[in-house]
C-alpha positions as CSV (number, residue, x, y, z in Angstrom):
1,M,-16.2,-14.5,25.8
2,A,-15.9,-11.8,23.2
3,E,-19.7,-11.8,22.7
4,E,-20.2,-11.5,26.5
5,T,-17.7,-8.6,26.6
6,R,-19.5,-6.9,23.7
7,G,-22.8,-7.3,25.6
8,T,-21.4,-5.8,28.7
9,V,-20.0,-2.7,26.8
10,L,-23.4,-2.3,25.0
11,V,-25.3,-2.2,28.3
12,A,-22.9,0.3,29.7
13,L,-23.2,2.4,26.5
14,L,-27.0,2.5,26.6
15,A,-27.1,3.3,30.3
16,N,-24.6,6.2,29.9
17,V,-26.5,7.7,26.9
18,G,-29.8,7.8,28.9
19,V,-28.2,9.0,32.1
20,G,-26.0,11.6,30.4
21,V,-29.0,13.3,28.7
22,A,-31.0,13.4,31.9
23,K,-28.0,14.8,33.9
24,A,-27.2,17.4,31.3
25,V,-30.8,18.7,31.1
26,G,-31.2,18.6,34.9
27,G,-27.9,20.4,35.4
28,I,-28.8,23.2,32.9
29,V,-32.3,23.6,34.4
30,T,-31.3,23.6,38.0
31,G,-27.7,25.0,37.8
32,S,-26.4,22.1,39.8
33,S,-22.6,21.8,39.4
34,A,-22.7,18.2,40.7
35,L,-25.2,17.3,38.0
36,L,-23.2,19.0,35.3
37,A,-20.1,17.2,36.5
38,E,-21.9,13.9,36.4
39,A,-23.2,14.8,32.9
40,A,-19.6,15.3,31.8
41,H,-18.7,12.0,33.4
42,S,-21.5,10.2,31.4
43,V,-20.4,11.9,28.2
44,A,-16.8,10.7,28.8
45,D,-18.1,7.2,29.6
46,T,-20.3,7.1,26.4
47,L,-17.3,8.1,24.2
48,N,-15.2,5.4,25.9
49,E,-17.8,2.7,25.3
50,V,-17.7,3.7,21.6
51,F,-13.9,3.3,21.6
52,L,-14.2,-0.1,23.3
53,L,-16.8,-1.4,20.9
54,L,-14.6,-0.3,18.0
55,S,-11.6,-2.1,19.6
56,L,-13.5,-5.4,19.8
57,G,-14.2,-5.5,16.1
58,R,-10.7,-4.3,15.0
59,A,-8.9,-6.6,17.4
60,E,-10.6,-9.7,15.9
61,R,-9.0,-9.2,12.4
62,P,-6.8,-12.1,11.4
63,A,-3.0,-11.7,11.1
64,D,-1.7,-10.4,7.7
65,R,1.5,-9.5,6.1
66,T,1.9,-6.2,7.8
67,H,0.7,-7.5,11.2
68,P,1.9,-11.1,11.5
69,F,1.0,-11.4,15.1
70,G,-2.6,-10.2,14.6
71,Y,-4.4,-7.1,15.8
72,G,-5.0,-8.1,19.4
73,K,-3.2,-5.0,20.8
74,E,-5.9,-2.8,19.2
75,R,-7.8,-3.5,22.5
76,F,-5.0,-2.0,24.4
77,F,-4.7,1.1,22.2
78,W,-8.4,2.0,22.3
79,S,-8.5,1.3,26.1
80,L,-5.7,3.8,26.5
81,L,-7.6,6.4,24.6
82,A,-10.6,5.6,26.8
83,A,-8.5,6.4,29.9
84,V,-7.4,9.7,28.4
85,G,-11.0,10.5,27.6
86,I,-12.0,9.8,31.2
87,F,-9.4,12.3,32.3
88,L,-10.0,15.1,29.8
89,S,-13.8,14.9,29.3
90,G,-14.6,13.8,32.9
91,A,-12.0,14.8,35.5
92,V,-10.9,18.1,34.1
93,F,-14.4,19.4,33.3
94,S,-15.7,18.3,36.7
95,V,-13.0,20.0,38.7
96,A,-13.3,23.1,36.5
97,E,-17.0,23.2,37.0
98,G,-16.6,22.7,40.8
99,V,-14.0,25.5,41.1
100,S,-16.2,27.8,39.0
101,S,-19.2,27.1,41.3
102,L,-17.1,27.9,44.4
103,R,-15.8,31.2,43.0
104,G,-19.1,32.4,41.5
105,E,-22.2,33.7,43.1
106,A,-24.7,31.1,44.2
107,E,-28.1,31.2,42.5
108,P,-31.2,30.7,44.6
109,T,-32.5,27.1,44.4
110,S,-36.1,26.2,45.0
111,T,-37.5,23.0,46.5
112,K,-38.7,22.1,43.0
113,H,-35.1,22.2,41.7
114,F,-34.0,19.8,44.4
115,V,-36.8,17.4,43.5
116,V,-35.6,17.4,39.9
117,I,-32.0,16.7,41.0
118,Y,-33.0,13.9,43.3
119,A,-35.2,12.3,40.6
120,I,-32.3,12.4,38.1
121,L,-29.8,11.1,40.5
122,G,-32.2,8.3,41.5
123,L,-32.6,7.3,37.8
124,S,-28.9,7.5,37.3
125,L,-28.2,5.2,40.3
126,V,-30.6,2.6,38.9
127,L,-29.2,2.6,35.4
128,E,-25.5,2.9,36.4
129,G,-26.1,0.2,39.0
130,G,-27.6,-2.2,36.5
131,S,-24.6,-1.7,34.2
132,L,-22.2,-2.3,37.0
133,L,-23.9,-5.5,38.0
134,K,-23.7,-6.8,34.5
135,A,-19.9,-6.1,34.4
136,L,-19.4,-7.5,37.9
137,R,-21.2,-10.7,36.9
138,Q,-18.8,-11.2,34.0
139,V,-15.6,-10.5,35.9
140,T,-16.8,-12.6,38.9
141,R,-17.2,-15.6,36.7
142,E,-13.8,-15.0,35.0
143,A,-12.1,-14.6,38.4
144,A,-13.7,-17.9,39.7
145,T,-12.4,-19.7,36.6
146,A,-9.0,-18.2,37.1
147,R,-9.1,-19.1,40.8
148,R,-8.3,-15.5,41.7
149,R,-9.9,-13.1,44.1
150,L,-12.1,-10.6,42.3
151,L,-10.1,-7.5,43.0
152,T,-6.8,-9.3,42.1
153,Y,-8.3,-10.5,38.9
154,V,-9.7,-7.1,37.9
155,V,-6.4,-5.3,38.7
156,R,-4.2,-7.8,36.8
157,S,-6.5,-8.9,34.0
158,P,-5.1,-8.6,30.4
159,D,-8.5,-7.7,29.1
160,P,-8.7,-3.9,29.5
161,T,-12.2,-3.7,28.0
162,V,-14.2,-5.3,30.8
163,K,-11.8,-3.7,33.4
164,T,-12.5,-0.3,32.0
165,V,-16.3,-0.8,32.0
166,A,-16.3,-2.1,35.5
167,S,-14.1,0.7,36.8
168,E,-16.2,3.4,35.0
169,D,-19.4,2.0,36.4
170,S,-18.0,1.7,39.9
171,I,-16.9,5.3,39.8
172,A,-20.2,6.3,38.2
173,V,-22.2,4.8,41.1
174,L,-19.8,6.3,43.6
175,G,-20.1,9.7,41.8
176,V,-23.9,9.6,41.9
177,L,-23.6,9.0,45.7
178,V,-21.2,11.9,46.1
179,A,-23.5,14.2,44.0
180,L,-26.4,13.0,46.2
181,A,-24.5,13.8,49.4
182,G,-23.5,17.3,48.0
183,T,-27.1,18.0,47.1
184,V,-28.5,17.0,50.5
185,L,-25.9,19.1,52.3
186,H,-26.7,22.0,49.9
187,Q,-30.4,21.7,50.7
188,V,-29.9,21.3,54.5
189,T,-27.3,24.1,55.0
190,G,-28.4,26.4,52.3
191,S,-24.8,26.7,51.1
192,A,-24.0,26.0,47.4
193,V,-20.4,25.3,48.5
194,W,-21.3,21.6,48.9
195,D,-22.4,21.5,45.3
196,G,-19.0,22.7,44.1
197,V,-17.1,20.4,46.6
198,S,-19.0,17.3,45.3
199,S,-18.2,18.3,41.7
200,I,-14.5,18.6,42.5
201,T,-14.6,15.3,44.4
202,I,-16.1,13.5,41.4
203,G,-13.4,15.0,39.2
204,L,-10.6,13.8,41.5
205,L,-12.2,10.3,41.5
206,L,-12.2,10.2,37.7
207,A,-8.6,11.4,37.6
208,V,-7.5,8.5,39.8
209,V,-9.3,5.9,37.7
210,A,-8.0,7.4,34.5
211,F,-4.4,7.2,35.8
212,L,-4.8,3.6,37.0
213,L,-6.4,2.4,33.8
214,G,-3.9,4.3,31.7
215,R,-1.0,2.9,33.6
216,D,-2.1,-0.7,33.3
217,T,-3.0,-0.4,29.6
218,K,0.4,1.2,28.8
219,E,2.2,-1.8,30.3
220,L,0.2,-4.1,28.0
221,L,0.7,-1.9,25.0
222,I,4.5,-1.7,25.3
223,G,4.8,-5.5,25.7
224,E,4.1,-6.9,29.1
225,A,4.8,-10.5,30.1
226,A,2.0,-13.1,30.5
227,D,0.5,-14.4,33.7
228,P,3.1,-16.2,35.9
229,A,1.0,-19.4,35.6
230,V,1.3,-19.2,31.8
231,R,5.1,-18.8,32.0
232,L,5.4,-21.7,34.5
233,E,3.3,-23.9,32.3
234,A,5.6,-23.3,29.3
235,V,8.7,-24.0,31.4
236,R,7.1,-27.3,32.7
237,V,6.3,-28.5,29.2
238,L,9.9,-28.0,28.1
239,G,11.2,-29.6,31.3
240,E,9.1,-32.7,30.6
241,E,10.8,-33.3,27.2
242,D,13.5,-36.0,27.4
243,G,15.6,-34.4,24.7
244,V,15.7,-31.0,26.5
245,V,18.9,-30.7,28.6
246,R,18.6,-27.2,29.9
247,V,16.3,-24.2,29.5
248,Q,18.1,-20.8,29.7
249,E,15.0,-18.6,29.6
250,V,11.4,-18.5,28.5
251,L,10.1,-15.1,27.4
252,T,6.5,-14.2,27.0
253,M,4.5,-11.3,25.7
254,Q,0.8,-10.5,25.8
255,L,-0.2,-10.0,22.2
256,G,-3.9,-9.4,23.1
257,P,-6.3,-10.3,25.9
258,S,-6.3,-13.9,24.7
259,N,-3.1,-14.2,22.7
260,V,0.3,-14.9,24.2
261,L,3.7,-15.3,22.5
262,V,6.3,-17.7,24.0
263,A,10.0,-17.7,23.1
264,G,12.6,-19.9,24.7
265,R,16.3,-20.6,24.5
266,V,16.8,-24.3,24.9
267,Q,19.7,-26.7,24.9
268,F,18.9,-30.1,23.4
269,A,20.8,-33.3,23.9
270,A,23.9,-33.5,21.8
271,H,23.0,-36.8,20.1
272,L,19.8,-35.5,18.6
273,D,19.7,-34.8,14.9
274,A,17.9,-31.9,13.2
275,G,14.8,-34.0,12.6
276,E,14.5,-35.1,16.2
277,V,14.9,-31.5,17.5
278,E,12.2,-30.4,15.1
279,R,9.8,-33.1,16.4
280,I,10.5,-32.1,20.0
281,C,9.8,-28.4,19.3
282,T,6.6,-29.3,17.5
283,R,5.5,-31.6,20.3
284,A,6.3,-29.0,22.9
285,E,4.4,-26.3,21.0
286,E,1.3,-28.5,20.7
287,E,1.4,-29.4,24.4
288,M,1.7,-25.7,25.4
289,R,-1.3,-24.8,23.3
290,R,-3.3,-27.8,24.7
291,R,-2.6,-26.8,28.3
292,V,-3.0,-23.0,27.7
293,P,-5.1,-22.2,24.7
294,T,-4.2,-18.5,24.9
295,I,-0.7,-19.4,23.8
296,T,-0.8,-18.8,20.1
297,Q,2.8,-18.2,19.1
298,V,5.8,-20.4,20.2
299,F,9.4,-19.9,19.1
300,L,12.2,-22.1,20.4
301,D,15.9,-21.3,19.8
302,P,18.4,-24.2,20.1
303,S,21.2,-22.7,22.2
304,A,24.2,-23.7,24.3
305,V,23.2,-23.1,28.0
306,S,25.9,-22.9,30.7
307,E,25.4,-24.3,34.2
308,S,25.4,-20.8,35.6
309,A,22.7,-19.6,33.2
310,D,20.7,-22.7,34.0
311,A,21.0,-22.0,37.7
312,A,20.0,-18.4,37.3
313,A,17.0,-19.5,35.3
314,R,15.8,-21.9,38.0
315,E,16.0,-19.0,40.5
316,R,13.9,-16.8,38.4
317,W,11.3,-19.6,37.9
318,A,11.2,-20.1,41.7
319,V,10.3,-16.5,42.1
320,T,7.7,-16.7,39.4
321,E,6.2,-19.8,41.0
322,R,5.8,-18.0,44.4
323,E,4.2,-15.1,42.6
324,A,1.7,-17.3,40.9
325,E,0.8,-19.1,44.1
326,G,0.4,-15.7,45.8
327,L,-2.3,-14.8,43.3
328,L,-4.5,-17.8,43.8
329,D,-7.6,-17.6,46.0
330,P,-7.0,-20.1,48.9
331,D,-10.7,-20.5,49.3
332,R,-11.1,-22.2,46.0
333,A,-9.7,-25.8,46.0
334,R,-10.3,-26.5,42.4
335,V,-7.2,-26.3,40.2
336,P,-7.9,-24.0,37.3
337,Q,-6.6,-23.7,33.8
338,A,-3.7,-21.3,33.6
339,R,-4.9,-17.9,32.4
340,T,-3.1,-14.8,31.0
341,R,-3.0,-11.4,32.7
342,T,-1.0,-8.2,32.9
343,G,1.8,-8.8,35.4
344,R,2.5,-6.0,37.9
345,T,5.8,-7.3,39.1
346,V,7.6,-9.8,36.9
347,G,10.1,-11.6,39.2
348,G,11.0,-14.3,36.7
349,R,10.7,-14.9,32.9
């Protein structure tokens, strides 16, 4: 999976480098605000792909004394920087360029200039579209494995890298179409206002994407719970152990795109000695990891659990179960392996 993700990012990086150079040269030669805005967009995307490639390598470092849970959250940190980069390098510049175009005097544009603009936008559409198809193929396969609808999976995926690339490429293709529409209207009407309007529109699209990516990555960075299916699987494993009397709560945290921490407060049968409790904990941990390989850390705390606490826990898990069922794609009958994700609304623990 990591190699496929790296390949997706590399394709996006190469596409953005080529497209960015073409747009920048074309924008300077023709004076097209839409092309300059798209060039800024490509520059932002190129920097972001560098960030994402850097995060892939750094996140794979093994746990050490200073980072006992590993470096998986590096992916979240660099993805957050990518979102900031989209906003600053792409959105702000594009809006500023569009406003400057609207307020300044329009320069005469020849038919030759329009031909250059169309050629560059056509090339951009091909390259950006190819990168988008590569990212979509990966997330489509992952969504099918998770038995999730594509949009649901992308929005709630705990892997911000592919999500960022897919979002960037989607907006890149849409931005090219907006720039193309602005150029056509400019040529047909003779008014350069449409060029500035398309530049501002591209900037606003980038601002929305930057906000959404930043919001989701922030939730993961500060310690978001795992997928509801993962939480439920952990609870089921504990409930199947004969020595477990009650489970007060099961807490989870996404340590990385494929690393989940599970911690639970559990009441064991009173007749069990320390050795038997230890064996149950070990067996439960191994079973959780077998069912959900992304669970890498398990901590169980023997506790006294009251009837009221047990009842409250069951209510939370019922909410979590409904949430998990609501995420499944009803058109896919195959029962999938539970997967991690970033939870938008955590109804239960």
